[in-house]
C-alpha positions as CSV (number, residue, x, y, z in Angstrom):
1,M,-6.3,-10.6,-20.5
2,R,-5.7,-8.5,-23.7
3,S,-8.0,-5.7,-22.4
4,G,-6.0,-5.4,-19.2
5,F,-2.8,-5.0,-21.3
6,C,-4.5,-2.3,-23.4
7,L,-5.6,-0.4,-20.3
8,Q,-2.0,-0.5,-19.0
9,R,-0.8,0.9,-22.3
10,C,-3.4,3.7,-22.2
11,V,-2.5,4.6,-18.6
12,A,1.2,4.5,-19.4
13,G,0.7,6.7,-22.5
14,A,-1.3,9.2,-20.5
15,L,1.4,9.4,-17.9
16,C,4.1,9.8,-20.5
17,A,2.1,12.7,-22.0
18,L,1.8,14.3,-18.6
19,L,5.5,13.9,-18.0
20,L,6.5,15.3,-21.3
21,L,4.2,18.3,-20.9
22,S,5.5,19.1,-17.4
23,G,9.2,18.1,-17.9
24,S,10.6,21.5,-18.7
25,S,9.7,22.9,-15.3
26,W,10.9,20.1,-13.2
27,P,13.5,20.9,-10.5
28,T,17.1,19.9,-10.8
29,S,18.6,17.3,-8.4
30,A,21.5,19.6,-7.4
31,A,22.8,23.1,-8.2
32,G,24.1,23.1,-11.8
33,A,22.9,19.6,-12.5
34,K,20.8,18.6,-15.6
35,P,17.0,18.8,-15.2
36,L,15.3,15.7,-13.9
37,T,13.9,13.7,-16.8
38,A,11.7,10.6,-16.8
39,I,10.2,7.9,-19.0
40,L,7.7,5.1,-18.5
41,L,8.7,1.5,-19.3
42,V,6.0,-1.1,-19.8
43,A,7.2,-4.7,-19.2
44,R,5.6,-7.6,-21.0
45,D,3.6,-10.1,-18.9
46,E,5.9,-12.8,-20.2
47,L,9.1,-11.4,-18.7
48,P,11.0,-14.2,-17.0
49,D,11.6,-12.1,-13.8
50,S,8.3,-12.2,-11.9
51,H,9.3,-9.0,-9.9
52,F,9.0,-7.0,-13.1
53,A,6.6,-8.9,-15.4
54,G,3.7,-6.7,-16.3
55,S,5.1,-3.7,-14.5
56,V,4.8,-0.1,-15.5
57,V,8.0,1.6,-14.2
58,L,8.6,5.3,-13.9
59,V,12.3,5.7,-14.6
60,M,14.0,9.0,-13.6
61,N,17.6,10.2,-14.2
62,N,19.7,12.8,-12.6
63,L,18.8,11.8,-9.0
64,G,22.1,10.2,-8.3
65,P,24.8,8.0,-9.9
66,A,22.2,5.7,-11.6
67,P,18.6,6.0,-12.9
68,V,15.9,5.3,-10.3
69,G,12.7,3.3,-11.1
70,I,9.4,3.2,-9.3
71,I,6.7,0.6,-10.2
72,V,3.4,2.5,-10.5
73,N,0.9,-0.3,-11.1
74,R,1.2,-2.7,-8.1
75,P,-1.2,-1.6,-5.4
76,M,-1.0,-3.4,-2.1
77,P,-4.0,-4.1,0.2
78,I,-2.8,-1.5,2.7
79,T,-3.3,2.3,2.9
80,V,-0.7,5.0,3.6
81,S,-2.3,5.6,7.0
82,Q,-2.1,1.9,7.9
83,L,1.6,1.8,6.9
84,L,2.5,4.9,8.9
85,P,0.1,4.9,11.9
86,D,2.3,7.1,14.1
87,L,2.1,10.0,11.6
88,K,-1.2,11.6,12.8
89,Q,-1.3,14.0,9.8
90,L,-1.8,11.0,7.5
91,A,-4.6,9.5,9.6
92,Q,-7.2,10.4,7.0
93,V,-5.2,9.4,3.9
94,R,-6.9,6.4,2.3
95,D,-4.6,6.2,-0.7
96,K,-3.1,2.7,-1.4
97,V,0.5,1.9,-0.9
98,Y,2.2,0.5,-4.1
99,F,4.9,-2.0,-4.2
100,G,8.1,-1.6,-6.2
101,G,11.3,0.3,-6.5
102,P,13.8,1.5,-6.1
103,V,15.7,-1.7,-5.3
104,A,17.1,-0.4,-2.0
105,F,16.3,-1.7,1.4
106,D,17.5,1.4,3.3
107,S,15.1,4.0,1.9
108,V,11.4,4.7,1.3
109,W,10.3,6.7,-1.8
110,F,7.0,8.5,-2.3
111,L,5.5,9.4,-5.6
112,F,2.7,11.9,-4.9
113,R,0.7,14.8,-6.3
114,A,0.6,18.2,-4.5
115,P,-0.5,21.7,-5.3
116,K,2.9,23.0,-4.2
117,R,6.2,21.1,-4.1
118,P,7.3,20.3,-0.5
119,E,10.6,21.8,0.5
120,H,12.7,18.6,0.2
121,A,10.8,16.9,-2.7
122,I,12.4,16.3,-6.0
């Protein structure tokens, strides 16, 4: 149990370092807006709300009227290609889908890595 917590901390720390190193070149959310900034929050396992207990949350600001958080450590037993079978360009994608955030039922968010930022990506 304790080693899992330490592993989460190490992963969260590494992600924080990557965010800090790349933060100055991040795009802005709108013309003249402040640059996008982000932090990682690590929730304790003992948190009373089971939706967030033990979560590692990437929290970003300047995307809208309030910060946006995406849980990055809750993989589901489904791949991206299984979730979106009609998108043929994703047929070979075997990456797992992760559960969590933002708390909105009318949108889908993707956190991904790409050599070049897609046109409409933030």
